[in-house]
ChimeraX commands (.cxc) that place a marker at each C-alpha (Angstrom):
marker #1 position 81.28,-11.95,61.05 radius 0.5
marker #1 position 82.58,-9.23,58.40 radius 0.5
marker #1 position 82.18,-9.81,54.71 radius 0.5
marker #1 position 85.86,-10.95,53.25 radius 0.5
marker #1 position 85.04,-8.70,49.89 radius 0.5
marker #1 position 83.83,-5.73,51.72 radius 0.5
marker #1 position 85.62,-2.35,50.43 radius 0.5
marker #1 position 87.28,-1.48,53.07 radius 0.5
marker #1 position 89.13,-5.39,53.55 radius 0.5
marker #1 position 89.96,-5.27,50.33 radius 0.5
marker #1 position 91.98,-2.31,50.41 radius 0.5
marker #1 position 93.48,-3.65,53.53 radius 0.5
marker #1 position 94.41,-6.91,51.03 radius 0.5
marker #1 position 95.60,-4.88,47.72 radius 0.5
marker #1 position 97.79,-2.83,50.44 radius 0.5
marker #1 position 99.71,-5.51,52.18 radius 0.5
marker #1 position 99.96,-7.17,48.55 radius 0.5
marker #1 position 101.42,-4.02,46.54 radius 0.5
marker #1 position 103.41,-4.35,50.36 radius 0.5
marker #1 position 104.71,-7.96,49.54 radius 0.5
marker #1 position 103.27,-9.12,52.88 radius 0.5
marker #1 position 103.35,-13.07,53.71 radius 0.5
marker #1 position 103.05,-12.80,57.92 radius 0.5
marker #1 position 101.00,-9.55,59.25 radius 0.5
marker #1 position 100.16,-9.22,62.89 radius 0.5
marker #1 position 96.55,-8.04,63.44 radius 0.5
marker #1 position 96.03,-5.64,67.45 radius 0.5
marker #1 position 94.55,-3.24,68.48 radius 0.5
marker #1 position 94.43,-0.94,71.51 radius 0.5
marker #1 position 92.05,-2.48,73.42 radius 0.5
marker #1 position 90.45,-5.26,73.40 radius 0.5
marker #1 position 87.06,-5.25,72.05 radius 0.5
marker #1 position 87.75,-3.88,69.07 radius 0.5
marker #1 position 87.05,-6.30,66.44 radius 0.5
marker #1 position 90.45,-7.74,66.42 radius 0.5
marker #1 position 89.40,-11.77,65.63 radius 0.5
marker #1 position 86.71,-10.38,63.19 radius 0.5
marker #1 position 89.22,-8.41,60.90 radius 0.5
marker #1 position 92.27,-11.58,61.54 radius 0.5
marker #1 position 89.79,-14.12,59.79 radius 0.5
marker #1 position 88.33,-12.04,57.40 radius 0.5
marker #1 position 91.53,-11.69,56.13 radius 0.5
marker #1 position 92.21,-14.96,56.49 radius 0.5
marker #1 position 89.26,-15.46,54.42 radius 0.5
marker #1 position 90.22,-12.77,51.71 radius 0.5
marker #1 position 93.35,-14.54,51.10 radius 0.5
marker #1 position 91.63,-18.03,51.22 radius 0.5
marker #1 position 89.53,-16.86,48.21 radius 0.5
marker #1 position 92.68,-15.33,46.52 radius 0.5
marker #1 position 93.85,-18.59,46.63 radius 0.5
marker #1 position 96.53,-18.29,48.78 radius 0.5
marker #1 position 97.21,-21.26,51.12 radius 0.5
marker #1 position 96.78,-19.31,54.72 radius 0.5
marker #1 position 97.40,-20.02,58.18 radius 0.5
marker #1 position 96.07,-18.41,61.04 radius 0.5
marker #1 position 97.98,-18.34,64.24 radius 0.5
marker #1 position 95.97,-17.42,67.51 radius 0.5
marker #1 position 98.44,-16.09,70.16 radius 0.5
marker #1 position 95.20,-13.81,72.36 radius 0.5
marker #1 position 95.69,-15.44,75.17 radius 0.5
marker #1 position 92.64,-13.24,77.12 radius 0.5
marker #1 position 89.79,-14.13,75.38 radius 0.5
marker #1 position 90.58,-17.09,72.45 radius 0.5
marker #1 position 87.69,-16.52,69.33 radius 0.5
marker #1 position 88.42,-19.47,67.99 radius 0.5
marker #1 position 87.98,-22.72,69.06 radius 0.5
marker #1 position 90.28,-25.53,68.22 radius 0.5
marker #1 position 89.32,-28.78,66.63 radius 0.5
marker #1 position 90.99,-32.20,65.84 radius 0.5
marker #1 position 94.39,-32.14,64.00 radius 0.5
marker #1 position 95.37,-31.77,61.05 radius 0.5
marker #1 position 97.09,-35.03,59.26 radius 0.5
marker #1 position 100.67,-32.96,58.65 radius 0.5
marker #1 position 103.90,-33.99,59.42 radius 0.5
marker #1 position 103.25,-31.64,62.25 radius 0.5
marker #1 position 100.67,-32.85,63.56 radius 0.5
marker #1 position 100.10,-31.74,67.21 radius 0.5
marker #1 position 100.90,-28.04,65.89 radius 0.5
marker #1 position 99.01,-27.22,63.09 radius 0.5
marker #1 position 94.70,-27.84,63.71 radius 0.5
marker #1 position 91.44,-26.72,62.73 radius 0.5
marker #1 position 90.19,-23.39,63.94 radius 0.5
marker #1 position 86.82,-22.82,64.41 radius 0.5
marker #1 position 85.90,-19.47,64.26 radius 0.5
marker #1 position 83.08,-18.89,67.37 radius 0.5
marker #1 position 81.09,-16.11,66.39 radius 0.5
marker #1 position 80.30,-17.45,62.46 radius 0.5
marker #1 position 81.82,-21.60,62.35 radius 0.5
marker #1 position 83.77,-20.61,60.31 radius 0.5
marker #1 position 86.92,-23.37,59.65 radius 0.5
marker #1 position 90.54,-22.29,59.31 radius 0.5
marker #1 position 93.86,-24.03,59.11 radius 0.5
marker #1 position 95.65,-22.89,62.46 radius 0.5
marker #1 position 97.52,-22.54,65.47 radius 0.5
marker #1 position 96.72,-22.13,69.25 radius 0.5
marker #1 position 99.44,-21.88,72.00 radius 0.5
marker #1 position 97.87,-23.21,75.16 radius 0.5
marker #1 position 98.04,-20.09,78.33 radius 0.5
marker #1 position 100.57,-22.11,80.66 radius 0.5
marker #1 position 104.01,-23.70,79.88 radius 0.5
marker #1 position 107.14,-23.00,78.61 radius 0.5
marker #1 position 105.22,-22.30,75.17 radius 0.5
marker #1 position 104.17,-19.08,76.57 radius 0.5
marker #1 position 108.17,-18.20,77.64 radius 0.5
marker #1 position 109.56,-19.32,73.82 radius 0.5
marker #1 position 107.29,-17.29,71.81 radius 0.5
marker #1 position 107.21,-14.42,73.92 radius 0.5
marker #1 position 111.12,-13.94,72.10 radius 0.5
marker #1 position 110.31,-12.47,69.07 radius 0.5
marker #1 position 113.61,-14.05,67.69 radius 0.5
marker #1 position 111.70,-17.28,68.15 radius 0.5
marker #1 position 109.01,-16.38,66.51 radius 0.5
marker #1 position 110.58,-15.49,63.46 radius 0.5
marker #1 position 112.00,-18.45,62.93 radius 0.5
marker #1 position 108.55,-20.60,64.10 radius 0.5
marker #1 position 107.38,-17.68,61.14 radius 0.5
marker #1 position 110.22,-18.94,58.31 radius 0.5
marker #1 position 109.28,-23.12,59.51 radius 0.5
marker #1 position 105.43,-22.52,58.50 radius 0.5
marker #1 position 105.73,-20.43,55.11 radius 0.5
marker #1 position 107.56,-23.66,54.17 radius 0.5
marker #1 position 103.70,-25.03,53.72 radius 0.5
marker #1 position 101.76,-21.70,53.71 radius 0.5
marker #1 position 102.32,-18.36,51.46 radius 0.5
marker #1 position 100.04,-15.83,54.56 radius 0.5
marker #1 position 100.88,-16.28,57.53 radius 0.5
marker #1 position 98.08,-14.32,59.78 radius 0.5
marker #1 position 98.78,-13.44,64.13 radius 0.5
marker #1 position 96.20,-13.34,65.87 radius 0.5
marker #1 position 97.21,-10.76,69.37 radius 0.5
marker #1 position 96.37,-9.39,72.51 radius 0.5
marker #1 position 95.74,-5.43,72.84 radius 0.5
marker #1 position 98.63,-4.08,72.80 radius 0.5
marker #1 position 98.00,-1.49,75.92 radius 0.5
marker #1 position 97.22,-4.55,77.56 radius 0.5
marker #1 position 99.95,-5.75,80.04 radius 0.5
marker #1 position 98.27,-8.55,81.73 radius 0.5
marker #1 position 100.30,-11.61,83.16 radius 0.5
marker #1 position 100.63,-14.96,80.82 radius 0.5
marker #1 position 100.50,-13.29,77.67 radius 0.5
marker #1 position 102.46,-12.65,74.77 radius 0.5
marker #1 position 102.93,-8.59,74.12 radius 0.5
marker #1 position 101.77,-7.80,70.79 radius 0.5
marker #1 position 104.81,-6.02,69.94 radius 0.5
marker #1 position 106.38,-8.50,70.56 radius 0.5
marker #1 position 104.63,-10.44,67.55 radius 0.5
marker #1 position 104.83,-7.64,65.63 radius 0.5
marker #1 position 108.55,-7.06,65.11 radius 0.5
marker #1 position 108.72,-10.47,64.79 radius 0.5
marker #1 position 105.74,-9.85,61.21 radius 0.5
marker #1 position 106.56,-8.63,57.62 radius 0.5
marker #1 position 103.94,-5.98,58.52 radius 0.5
marker #1 position 101.49,-5.04,61.59 radius 0.5
marker #1 position 97.27,-3.99,61.27 radius 0.5
marker #1 position 95.27,-1.86,64.08 radius 0.5
marker #1 position 92.22,-2.12,64.28 radius 0.5
marker #1 position 90.17,0.92,65.45 radius 0.5
marker #1 position 87.30,1.08,67.53 radius 0.5
marker #1 position 84.95,3.22,66.67 radius 0.5
marker #1 position 83.65,6.09,69.40 radius 0.5
marker #1 position 85.81,3.54,71.63 radius 0.5
marker #1 position 89.89,4.07,70.93 radius 0.5
marker #1 position 91.63,7.59,72.64 radius 0.5
marker #1 position 93.49,9.43,70.62 radius 0.5
marker #1 position 96.33,9.15,73.15 radius 0.5
marker #1 position 96.17,5.51,73.26 radius 0.5
marker #1 position 96.24,5.50,69.74 radius 0.5
marker #1 position 99.97,7.44,70.21 radius 0.5
marker #1 position 100.66,4.95,72.68 radius 0.5
marker #1 position 100.13,1.84,70.43 radius 0.5
marker #1 position 102.72,4.10,67.75 radius 0.5
marker #1 position 104.75,5.05,69.97 radius 0.5
marker #1 position 105.67,1.15,71.58 radius 0.5
marker #1 position 105.25,-0.08,67.97 radius 0.5
marker #1 position 107.88,1.63,66.81 radius 0.5
marker #1 position 110.23,0.62,69.63 radius 0.5
marker #1 position 109.84,-2.59,68.46 radius 0.5
marker #1 position 110.82,-1.86,65.28 radius 0.5
marker #1 position 107.62,-3.13,64.10 radius 0.5
marker #1 position 105.99,-1.91,60.12 radius 0.5
marker #1 position 102.50,-0.75,60.27 radius 0.5
marker #1 position 100.97,-1.56,57.66 radius 0.5
marker #1 position 97.52,0.94,58.55 radius 0.5
marker #1 position 94.66,1.24,60.44 radius 0.5
marker #1 position 91.63,-0.24,59.73 radius 0.5
marker #1 position 88.41,2.03,62.11 radius 0.5
marker #1 position 85.82,-0.38,63.10 radius 0.5
marker #1 position 82.59,1.34,63.78 radius 0.5
marker #1 position 80.65,-1.88,64.50 radius 0.5
marker #1 position 79.68,0.01,67.51 radius 0.5
marker #1 position 79.15,3.21,66.78 radius 0.5
marker #1 position 76.10,5.78,66.32 radius 0.5
marker #1 position 75.02,6.77,63.65 radius 0.5
marker #1 position 74.12,11.02,63.63 radius 0.5
marker #1 position 70.56,9.86,63.27 radius 0.5
marker #1 position 71.13,7.97,65.97 radius 0.5
marker #1 position 72.69,10.82,68.01 radius 0.5
marker #1 position 70.16,12.78,67.35 radius 0.5
marker #1 position 67.04,10.06,68.51 radius 0.5
marker #1 position 69.08,10.21,71.64 radius 0.5
marker #1 position 69.13,13.80,72.78 radius 0.5
marker #1 position 65.30,14.05,71.44 radius 0.5
marker #1 position 64.21,11.45,73.65 radius 0.5
marker #1 position 66.28,13.48,76.56 radius 0.5
marker #1 position 63.31,16.13,76.11 radius 0.5
marker #1 position 60.87,14.91,78.27 radius 0.5
marker #1 position 58.87,18.04,77.83 radius 0.5
marker #1 position 57.82,16.74,74.05 radius 0.5
marker #1 position 54.56,14.28,74.16 radius 0.5
marker #1 position 55.52,10.66,73.65 radius 0.5
marker #1 position 53.91,10.37,69.98 radius 0.5
marker #1 position 56.15,13.34,68.52 radius 0.5
marker #1 position 59.71,11.93,69.44 radius 0.5
marker #1 position 58.05,8.44,67.80 radius 0.5
marker #1 position 57.38,10.43,65.11 radius 0.5
marker #1 position 60.50,12.46,64.25 radius 0.5
marker #1 position 62.87,9.78,66.15 radius 0.5
marker #1 position 61.36,7.47,62.85 radius 0.5
marker #1 position 62.34,9.81,60.29 radius 0.5
marker #1 position 65.44,10.54,61.55 radius 0.5
marker #1 position 66.48,7.17,61.41 radius 0.5
marker #1 position 65.12,7.14,57.77 radius 0.5
marker #1 position 67.66,9.86,56.54 radius 0.5
marker #1 position 69.64,8.91,54.52 radius 0.5
marker #1 position 72.12,11.56,54.99 radius 0.5
marker #1 position 71.48,10.91,58.57 radius 0.5
marker #1 position 72.61,7.44,57.96 radius 0.5
marker #1 position 76.70,8.03,59.18 radius 0.5
marker #1 position 78.24,7.55,61.89 radius 0.5
marker #1 position 78.41,9.90,63.72 radius 0.5
marker link #1:1,2 radius 0.2
marker link #1:2,3 radius 0.2
marker link #1:3,4 radius 0.2
marker link #1:4,5 radius 0.2
marker link #1:5,6 radius 0.2
marker link #1:6,7 radius 0.2
marker link #1:7,8 radius 0.2
marker link #1:8,9 radius 0.2
marker link #1:9,10 radius 0.2
marker link #1:10,11 radius 0.2
marker link #1:11,12 radius 0.2
marker link #1:12,13 radius 0.2
marker link #1:13,14 radius 0.2
marker link #1:14,15 radius 0.2
marker link #1:15,16 radius 0.2
marker link #1:16,17 radius 0.2
marker link #1:17,18 radius 0.2
marker link #1:18,19 radius 0.2
marker link #1:19,20 radius 0.2
marker link #1:20,21 radius 0.2
marker link #1:21,22 radius 0.2
marker link #1:22,23 radius 0.2
marker link #1:23,24 radius 0.2
marker link #1:24,25 radius 0.2
marker link #1:25,26 radius 0.2
marker link #1:26,27 radius 0.2
marker link #1:27,28 radius 0.2
marker link #1:28,29 radius 0.2
marker link #1:29,30 radius 0.2
marker link #1:30,31 radius 0.2
marker link #1:31,32 radius 0.2
marker link #1:32,33 radius 0.2
marker link #1:33,34 radius 0.2
marker link #1:34,35 radius 0.2
marker link #1:35,36 radius 0.2
marker link #1:36,37 radius 0.2
marker link #1:37,38 radius 0.2
marker link #1:38,39 radius 0.2
marker link #1:39,40 radius 0.2
marker link #1:40,41 radius 0.2
marker link #1:41,42 radius 0.2
marker link #1:42,43 radius 0.2
marker link #1:43,44 radius 0.2
marker link #1:44,45 radius 0.2
marker link #1:45,46 radius 0.2
marker link #1:46,47 radius 0.2
marker link #1:47,48 radius 0.2
marker link #1:48,49 radius 0.2
marker link #1:49,50 radius 0.2
marker link #1:50,51 radius 0.2
marker link #1:51,52 radius 0.2
marker link #1:52,53 radius 0.2
marker link #1:53,54 radius 0.2
marker link #1:54,55 radius 0.2
marker link #1:55,56 radius 0.2
marker link #1:56,57 radius 0.2
marker link #1:57,58 radius 0.2
marker link #1:58,59 radius 0.2
marker link #1:59,60 radius 0.2
marker link #1:60,61 radius 0.2
marker link #1:61,62 radius 0.2
marker link #1:62,63 radius 0.2
marker link #1:63,64 radius 0.2
marker link #1:64,65 radius 0.2
marker link #1:65,66 radius 0.2
marker link #1:66,67 radius 0.2
marker link #1:67,68 radius 0.2
marker link #1:68,69 radius 0.2
marker link #1:69,70 radius 0.2
marker link #1:70,71 radius 0.2
marker link #1:71,72 radius 0.2
marker link #1:72,73 radius 0.2
marker link #1:73,74 radius 0.2
marker link #1:74,75 radius 0.2
marker link #1:75,76 radius 0.2
marker link #1:76,77 radius 0.2
marker link #1:77,78 radius 0.2
marker link #1:78,79 radius 0.2
marker link #1:79,80 radius 0.2
marker link #1:80,81 radius 0.2
marker link #1:81,82 radius 0.2
marker link #1:82,83 radius 0.2
marker link #1:83,84 radius 0.2
marker link #1:84,85 radius 0.2
marker link #1:85,86 radius 0.2
marker link #1:86,87 radius 0.2
marker link #1:87,88 radius 0.2
marker link #1:88,89 radius 0.2
marker link #1:89,90 radius 0.2
marker link #1:90,91 radius 0.2
marker link #1:91,92 radius 0.2
marker link #1:92,93 radius 0.2
marker link #1:93,94 radius 0.2
marker link #1:94,95 radius 0.2
marker link #1:95,96 radius 0.2
marker link #1:96,97 radius 0.2
marker link #1:97,98 radius 0.2
marker link #1:98,99 radius 0.2
marker link #1:99,100 radius 0.2
marker link #1:100,101 radius 0.2
marker link #1:101,102 radius 0.2
marker link #1:102,103 radius 0.2
marker link #1:103,104 radius 0.2
marker link #1:104,105 radius 0.2
marker link #1:105,106 radius 0.2
marker link #1:106,107 radius 0.2
marker link #1:107,108 radius 0.2
marker link #1:108,109 radius 0.2
marker link #1:109,110 radius 0.2
marker link #1:110,111 radius 0.2
marker link #1:111,112 radius 0.2
marker link #1:112,113 radius 0.2
marker link #1:113,114 radius 0.2
marker link #1:114,115 radius 0.2
marker link #1:115,116 radius 0.2
marker link #1:116,117 radius 0.2
marker link #1:117,118 radius 0.2
marker link #1:118,119 radius 0.2
marker link #1:119,120 radius 0.2
marker link #1:120,121 radius 0.2
marker link #1:121,122 radius 0.2
marker link #1:122,123 radius 0.2
marker link #1:123,124 radius 0.2
marker link #1:124,125 radius 0.2
marker link #1:125,126 radius 0.2
marker link #1:126,127 radius 0.2
marker link #1:127,128 radius 0.2
marker link #1:128,129 radius 0.2
marker link #1:129,130 radius 0.2
marker link #1:130,131 radius 0.2
marker link #1:131,132 radius 0.2
marker link #1:132,133 radius 0.2
marker link #1:133,134 radius 0.2
marker link #1:134,135 radius 0.2
marker link #1:135,136 radius 0.2
marker link #1:136,137 radius 0.2
marker link #1:137,138 radius 0.2
marker link #1:138,139 radius 0.2
marker link #1:139,140 radius 0.2
marker link #1:140,141 radius 0.2
marker link #1:141,142 radius 0.2
marker link #1:142,143 radius 0.2
marker link #1:143,144 radius 0.2
marker link #1:144,145 radius 0.2
marker link #1:145,146 radius 0.2
marker link #1:146,147 radius 0.2
marker link #1:147,148 radius 0.2
marker link #1:148,149 radius 0.2
marker link #1:149,150 radius 0.2
marker link #1:150,151 radius 0.2
marker link #1:151,152 radius 0.2
marker link #1:152,153 radius 0.2
marker link #1:153,154 radius 0.2
marker link #1:154,155 radius 0.2
marker link #1:155,156 radius 0.2
marker link #1:156,157 radius 0.2
marker link #1:157,158 radius 0.2
marker link #1:158,159 radius 0.2
marker link #1:159,160 radius 0.2
marker link #1:160,161 radius 0.2
marker link #1:161,162 radius 0.2
marker link #1:162,163 radius 0.2
marker link #1:163,164 radius 0.2
marker link #1:164,165 radius 0.2
marker link #1:165,166 radius 0.2
marker link #1:166,167 radius 0.2
marker link #1:167,168 radius 0.2
marker link #1:168,169 radius 0.2
marker link #1:169,170 radius 0.2
marker link #1:170,171 radius 0.2
marker link #1:171,172 radius 0.2
marker link #1:172,173 radius 0.2
marker link #1:173,174 radius 0.2
marker link #1:174,175 radius 0.2
marker link #1:175,176 radius 0.2
marker link #1:176,177 radius 0.2
marker link #1:177,178 radius 0.2
marker link #1:178,179 radius 0.2
marker link #1:179,180 radius 0.2
marker link #1:180,181 radius 0.2
marker link #1:181,182 radius 0.2
marker link #1:182,183 radius 0.2
marker link #1:183,184 radius 0.2
marker link #1:184,185 radius 0.2
marker link #1:185,186 radius 0.2
marker link #1:186,187 radius 0.2
marker link #1:187,188 radius 0.2
marker link #1:188,189 radius 0.2
marker link #1:189,190 radius 0.2
marker link #1:190,191 radius 0.2
marker link #1:191,192 radius 0.2
marker link #1:192,193 radius 0.2
marker link #1:193,194 radius 0.2
marker link #1:194,195 radius 0.2
marker link #1:195,196 radius 0.2
marker link #1:196,197 radius 0.2
marker link #1:197,198 radius 0.2
marker link #1:198,199 radius 0.2
marker link #1:199,200 radius 0.2
marker link #1:200,201 radius 0.2
marker link #1:201,202 radius 0.2
marker link #1:202,203 radius 0.2
marker link #1:203,204 radius 0.2
marker link #1:204,205 radius 0.2
marker link #1:205,206 radius 0.2
marker link #1:206,207 radius 0.2
marker link #1:207,208 radius 0.2
marker link #1:208,209 radius 0.2
marker link #1:209,210 radius 0.2
marker link #1:210,211 radius 0.2
marker link #1:211,212 radius 0.2
marker link #1:212,213 radius 0.2
marker link #1:213,214 radius 0.2
marker link #1:214,215 radius 0.2
marker link #1:215,216 radius 0.2
marker link #1:216,217 radius 0.2
marker link #1:217,218 radius 0.2
marker link #1:218,219 radius 0.2
marker link #1:219,220 radius 0.2
marker link #1:220,221 radius 0.2
marker link #1:221,222 radius 0.2
marker link #1:222,223 radius 0.2
marker link #1:223,224 radius 0.2
marker link #1:224,225 radius 0.2
marker link #1:225,226 radius 0.2
marker link #1:226,227 radius 0.2
marker link #1:227,228 radius 0.2
marker link #1:228,229 radius 0.2
marker link #1:229,230 radius 0.2
view
C-alpha cells in the first residue's frame, strides 16, 4: 500500500493541479511496475483534497480491484465500488469486462473521450488504470489509446527493472498518440539499497568465515549512508 500523502505523490498531485488535470492515465512500460498502486493512491489523494473521484480499471491483463455491488445511481450497472486487492481500500469506479463489445468500443479514443466527458458530469477527477504500454497481448485496450483520450498521462518506472530502451519506446508510442505526459514516477519498492548490494557481494566471498560476513553485513545494513537506492 502506498501512502497517499507521501512526498513523491504530493509532488505529482501538485503538478496535476497546476496543469488543471481532470483526467489522468496511469501506465508503465511493462507489467508489475506498480501502476495500480499508484493509481489508487492518487485517487485517495484526490479524495483527501475533497474532489469527487472516479477510478476506472481498464487494465485487462491483471486487474488489481474486485468489483462490489453497484451504487444506486442513474448509471447503475456501470458505476461500482472497486475494492483494491492489496490494501482493501474501496473506491467509486468502473471496470470493463475482458470480452465483448465494450472492449472494442474502449479501444477507440474518440469513444473513450466521450465517455470521459459523460463521467465528468458527476466526477471532478478521473483516474484510469491501464495495461502496460509495451504489451501487445490480444484482448487488451492499448494504453496509448487511453492516454490520447485523457488530458495527461503518468508513466510509472520500476526501479532496477525498467530499461532505458523500454522507456524511450514508451515515450515514442505516447508521442505518436498525441498524449500529454505529465511526468514519470519511480517505483523503487523492489530496488536494493547500496547496503543490500554490498551485502550480496560480501556473501559471495565464501573464503571469509560466516561469522565475519554476518558481522559486516549487519554494519552495512545499519549504515545510514548506505540506505539509499543503488
